[in-house]
C-alpha positions as CSV (number, residue, x, y, z in Angstrom):
1,M,0.0,0.0,0.0
2,R,1.1,3.5,-0.8
3,S,1.2,6.3,1.7
4,P,-1.4,9.1,1.1
5,V,1.2,11.5,-0.2
6,S,1.1,12.8,-3.8
7,P,2.7,10.1,-6.0
8,K,5.2,10.9,-8.6
9,I,3.7,10.7,-12.0
10,S,5.6,9.6,-15.1
11,I,3.9,11.0,-18.2
12,V,4.7,8.7,-21.1
13,I,3.9,9.7,-24.8
14,P,4.7,7.5,-27.8
15,V,5.0,9.6,-31.0
16,H,5.7,8.8,-34.7
17,N,5.9,12.0,-36.7
18,G,3.5,13.9,-34.6
19,G,3.4,17.2,-36.5
20,K,1.3,20.1,-35.2
21,A,-0.9,18.0,-33.0
22,F,2.2,16.8,-31.0
23,L,3.4,20.4,-30.6
24,A,0.0,21.3,-29.1
25,C,0.2,18.2,-26.9
26,L,3.6,19.3,-25.5
27,Q,2.4,22.9,-25.0
28,S,-0.5,21.6,-22.9
29,L,2.1,19.9,-20.7
30,E,4.4,22.9,-20.3
31,H,3.2,23.7,-16.8
32,F,3.9,20.1,-15.7
33,R,7.6,20.0,-16.3
34,P,9.6,18.8,-13.3
35,D,10.8,22.3,-12.5
36,A,7.4,23.9,-12.9
37,S,4.9,21.6,-11.3
38,E,3.8,21.3,-7.7
39,I,3.1,17.6,-8.3
40,P,6.2,15.4,-8.8
41,T,6.2,14.6,-12.5
42,E,8.5,13.6,-15.3
43,L,7.8,13.7,-19.0
44,I,9.1,10.8,-21.2
45,V,8.6,10.9,-24.9
46,V,9.4,7.8,-27.0
47,A,10.2,8.9,-30.6
48,D,9.1,5.8,-32.5
49,G,11.1,6.0,-35.7
50,C,10.4,9.7,-36.0
51,T,11.7,11.6,-39.1
52,D,10.0,14.9,-38.7
53,G,11.8,16.5,-35.8
54,S,9.3,15.4,-33.1
55,A,12.2,14.1,-30.9
56,R,14.0,17.4,-31.1
57,L,10.9,19.3,-30.3
58,A,10.2,17.2,-27.2
59,E,13.8,17.7,-26.0
60,N,13.4,21.5,-26.4
61,M,10.3,21.2,-24.2
62,G,12.4,19.6,-21.5
63,A,11.2,16.0,-22.0
64,T,13.4,12.9,-21.6
65,V,13.4,11.5,-25.1
66,L,14.0,7.9,-26.1
67,R,14.6,7.1,-29.8
68,T,14.0,4.0,-31.9
69,A,15.6,3.5,-35.3
70,A,12.4,2.2,-36.9
71,P,8.7,2.3,-35.9
72,G,7.7,-0.6,-33.7
73,G,4.2,0.6,-32.7
74,P,2.8,2.3,-29.6
75,A,2.8,-0.8,-27.5
76,R,6.5,-1.2,-27.7
77,A,7.1,2.5,-27.4
78,R,5.0,2.8,-24.2
79,N,6.9,-0.2,-22.7
80,L,10.2,1.5,-23.5
81,G,9.0,4.7,-21.8
82,A,7.8,2.7,-18.8
83,R,11.2,1.1,-18.3
84,Q,12.8,4.5,-18.1
85,A,10.1,5.9,-15.8
86,Q,10.8,6.6,-12.1
87,G,7.3,7.5,-11.1
88,D,4.8,5.7,-8.9
89,I,2.1,6.2,-11.5
90,L,2.5,5.7,-15.3
91,F,0.2,8.2,-17.1
92,F,0.0,7.3,-20.8
93,I,-1.4,9.8,-23.3
94,D,-1.3,9.9,-27.0
95,A,0.7,12.4,-29.1
96,D,-2.5,13.9,-30.6
97,V,-4.3,14.9,-27.4
98,T,-4.0,17.9,-25.1
99,I,-4.6,17.7,-21.4
100,Q,-6.5,20.2,-19.2
101,A,-5.2,22.4,-16.4
102,D,-6.4,19.9,-13.8
103,T,-5.6,16.6,-15.5
104,I,-2.4,15.8,-13.7
105,S,-3.7,16.8,-10.2
106,H,-6.9,14.7,-11.0
107,V,-4.7,11.6,-11.7
108,A,-2.7,12.1,-8.6
109,A,-5.9,12.5,-6.5
110,L,-7.4,9.3,-7.9
111,F,-4.5,7.1,-6.7
112,T,-4.0,9.0,-3.5
113,D,-7.7,8.7,-2.4
114,D,-8.0,5.1,-3.4
115,L,-5.1,2.9,-2.5
116,T,-6.8,-0.2,-4.0
117,L,-7.1,1.4,-7.4
118,A,-4.8,-0.2,-9.9
119,A,-5.6,1.8,-13.0
120,A,-7.8,4.6,-14.2
121,I,-8.9,5.8,-17.7
122,G,-10.5,9.1,-18.7
123,S,-12.5,10.4,-21.7
124,Y,-12.2,12.7,-24.7
125,D,-13.9,16.0,-24.0
126,D,-17.0,17.2,-26.0
127,A,-15.0,19.7,-28.1
128,P,-12.9,17.8,-30.6
129,G,-10.0,19.6,-32.1
130,A,-10.5,18.8,-35.8
131,P,-13.5,20.7,-37.3
132,N,-14.5,18.3,-40.2
133,F,-17.6,16.3,-39.8
134,L,-16.1,12.8,-39.4
135,S,-13.7,14.0,-36.7
136,Q,-16.5,15.7,-34.8
137,Y,-18.7,12.6,-35.1
138,K,-16.1,10.0,-34.2
139,N,-14.6,11.9,-31.2
140,L,-18.0,13.0,-29.9
141,F,-19.3,9.4,-30.1
142,H,-16.2,8.2,-28.2
143,H,-17.0,10.9,-25.5
144,Y,-20.6,9.7,-25.4
145,T,-19.6,6.0,-25.0
146,H,-17.3,6.7,-22.1
147,Q,-19.7,9.1,-20.4
148,T,-22.6,6.6,-20.5
149,S,-20.6,3.5,-19.4
150,S,-20.0,2.0,-16.0
151,E,-17.3,3.5,-13.9
152,V,-16.1,-0.1,-13.1
153,A,-14.2,-0.6,-16.3
154,S,-12.7,-3.8,-17.8
155,T,-10.5,-2.2,-20.4
156,F,-7.5,0.2,-20.3
157,W,-7.1,3.2,-22.6
158,G,-3.7,4.4,-23.9
159,A,-4.9,7.9,-25.0
160,C,-5.6,8.9,-21.3
161,G,-4.8,6.0,-18.9
162,A,-2.9,5.8,-15.7
163,I,-1.7,2.7,-13.9
164,R,0.5,2.0,-10.9
165,H,4.0,1.3,-12.0
166,D,4.6,-1.9,-10.2
167,I,1.2,-3.4,-11.3
168,F,2.0,-2.5,-14.9
169,W,5.0,-4.8,-14.9
170,I,3.3,-7.5,-12.7
171,V,0.8,-8.1,-15.6
172,G,3.6,-7.8,-18.2
173,G,3.0,-4.3,-19.8
174,F,1.6,-3.8,-23.2
175,D,1.6,-6.7,-25.7
176,E,4.3,-5.7,-28.3
177,R,2.8,-8.1,-30.9
178,Y,0.5,-5.2,-31.8
179,R,2.6,-3.3,-34.2
180,K,0.0,-0.7,-35.1
181,P,-2.2,1.6,-33.0
182,S,-4.8,-1.1,-32.2
183,I,-6.3,-2.8,-29.1
184,E,-3.1,-3.2,-27.1
185,D,-4.6,-1.1,-24.4
186,I,-7.9,-3.1,-24.3
187,E,-5.9,-6.3,-24.1
188,L,-3.9,-4.9,-21.2
189,G,-7.1,-4.0,-19.4
190,Y,-8.4,-7.6,-19.8
191,R,-5.2,-8.9,-18.2
192,L,-5.5,-6.5,-15.3
193,K,-9.1,-7.8,-14.7
194,Q,-7.9,-11.4,-14.9
195,H,-5.4,-10.6,-12.2
196,G,-8.1,-9.2,-10.0
197,Y,-7.1,-5.5,-10.3
198,T,-9.5,-2.6,-10.3
199,I,-9.8,-0.2,-13.3
200,R,-11.9,2.9,-12.9
201,L,-13.5,4.9,-15.7
202,C,-13.3,8.5,-14.4
203,K,-15.7,10.5,-16.4
204,T,-14.4,13.9,-15.3
205,L,-10.8,13.1,-16.4
206,H,-10.7,14.7,-19.9
207,V,-8.3,15.2,-22.7
208,K,-9.0,16.8,-26.1
209,H,-8.5,14.7,-29.2
210,L,-6.9,16.6,-32.2
211,K,-6.9,13.8,-34.8
212,R,-8.4,14.5,-38.1
213,W,-10.4,11.5,-39.4
214,S,-11.1,10.9,-43.1
215,P,-13.4,8.2,-44.5
216,V,-10.4,6.0,-45.5
217,S,-8.5,6.4,-42.2
218,L,-11.7,5.9,-40.2
219,L,-12.8,2.7,-41.9
220,R,-9.3,1.2,-42.0
221,A,-8.8,1.9,-38.3
222,E,-12.3,0.6,-37.3
223,F,-12.1,-2.6,-39.3
224,F,-8.5,-3.7,-39.5
225,Y,-7.1,-2.2,-36.2
226,R,-10.2,-2.5,-34.0
227,A,-12.9,-4.9,-35.1
228,L,-10.8,-7.8,-36.3
229,P,-8.3,-8.0,-33.5
230,W,-10.9,-7.2,-30.8
231,T,-13.1,-10.0,-32.1
232,E,-10.2,-12.4,-32.0
233,L,-9.3,-11.3,-28.5
234,L,-12.9,-11.8,-27.3
235,L,-13.1,-15.3,-28.8
236,N,-9.7,-16.4,-27.4
237,Q,-10.2,-15.0,-23.9
238,K,-14.0,-15.4,-23.6
239,Q,-14.3,-11.9,-22.2
240,P,-17.7,-10.6,-20.9
241,M,-19.3,-8.4,-23.5
242,N,-21.2,-5.7,-21.7
243,D,-18.7,-2.8,-21.4
244,L,-18.1,0.4,-23.5
245,N,-18.6,-0.5,-27.2
246,L,-19.9,-4.0,-26.3
247,K,-23.1,-3.2,-24.5
248,L,-26.2,-5.3,-25.1
249,S,-27.8,-2.5,-27.0
250,T,-24.9,-2.3,-29.3
251,R,-24.9,-6.0,-30.0
252,L,-28.7,-5.9,-30.7
253,S,-28.0,-3.0,-33.1
254,V,-25.6,-5.1,-35.0
255,V,-28.3,-7.8,-35.5
256,L,-30.8,-5.2,-36.6
257,V,-28.4,-3.6,-39.1
258,F,-27.6,-6.9,-40.7
259,S,-31.2,-7.9,-40.8
260,I,-32.2,-4.6,-42.5
261,A,-29.4,-5.0,-45.1
262,L,-30.5,-8.6,-45.8
263,L,-34.2,-7.6,-46.1
264,L,-33.3,-4.8,-48.6
265,L,-31.4,-7.3,-50.6
266,V,-34.3,-9.7,-50.6
267,S,-36.7,-6.9,-51.7
268,C,-35.5,-7.4,-55.2
269,W,-37.5,-10.6,-55.3
270,W,-40.0,-10.0,-52.4
271,L,-41.3,-6.4,-52.1
272,P,-42.9,-6.8,-48.6
273,S,-39.4,-7.1,-47.1
274,V,-39.1,-3.3,-47.6
275,G,-41.8,-2.8,-45.0
276,I,-40.2,-5.2,-42.6
277,A,-36.9,-3.4,-43.1
278,A,-38.5,-0.1,-42.4
279,F,-40.0,-1.4,-39.2
280,L,-36.6,-2.8,-38.0
281,G,-35.2,0.6,-38.9
282,L,-37.6,2.2,-36.5
283,L,-36.6,-0.3,-33.8
284,L,-32.9,0.4,-34.4
285,T,-33.5,4.2,-34.2
286,G,-35.4,3.7,-30.9
287,L,-32.8,1.5,-29.5
288,N,-30.2,4.2,-30.1
289,A,-32.4,7.2,-29.3
290,S,-30.1,8.3,-26.5
291,V,-27.2,8.5,-28.9
292,Y,-29.1,10.6,-31.4
293,Q,-30.5,12.8,-28.6
294,F,-26.9,13.4,-27.5
295,F,-25.8,14.5,-31.0
296,Y,-28.9,16.6,-31.4
297,H,-28.2,18.6,-28.3
298,K,-24.5,18.9,-29.2
299,R,-24.6,19.6,-32.9
300,G,-28.2,20.0,-34.0
301,A,-30.6,18.2,-36.3
302,W,-28.7,18.3,-39.6
303,F,-25.5,16.9,-38.0
304,T,-27.5,14.2,-36.3
305,L,-29.2,13.2,-39.6
306,C,-25.8,13.0,-41.3
307,M,-24.2,10.9,-38.5
308,V,-27.0,8.2,-38.5
309,P,-25.7,6.4,-41.6
310,W,-22.1,6.4,-40.2
311,H,-23.4,5.1,-36.9
312,W,-25.3,2.3,-38.5
313,L,-22.2,1.4,-40.5
314,Y,-20.1,1.4,-37.3
């Protein structure tokens, strides 16, 4: 058990050619340099095969920088940073997020107030950095999912996730077989739960996501880097499916979407299937009414109408 003094926090950021988003990330951390913060902190940046000057930029901001000759993925980069870290708490954030003024103190308080807490994850805020439609939709939907989920989590989250240093290595750190930004954080969370550790989803711990999504990048990430490996993980580990993106309502929505698609296909030979598809569409809309109400209040009716097809595809 730790004593109730403020723990030292090691902020670990993997980056591969981070660009302007990484600069914004570092600027948001400027007040938490070791010589400027009231909370004991250190900043470790792992330049994962960077060729754009991100490593030099981090050094100029006072970070400890570790370099790799070639990209190995965020799982390996985070593990490298964790091996260098001296803090009691490892706080992982992505290179394309910015933190808020109270983020670090919030993390410190979580682990000081609850000595049984092994790990904690936060949420994207409701004001995504990239202004285009898909970026607003994707990041706001992520915010909604975290804000409406149970605080007793079964997954970890590398974009804004903190974990006790010793426990991180007890469970083996991130699985470095994931060579792309994928589900390495989810898999770590499953191992934490298998070892009996507690993960808390803290809905007031926010970071801002700056990533700009395009149709190609979104579909590639959702299918190849999320859906396929996550399905494999669920089948192999027989994990319970009622958390975050795997709620019962989401699984029922999947059944309805496939049923609607099949019925519309059948309508080429049997016209009444269109009516059945329309009825199932109403059920699907009602099942996800809270999602659409959220988007309506945040972005209005036109935005909500535009996001529905993307939500059904998701």
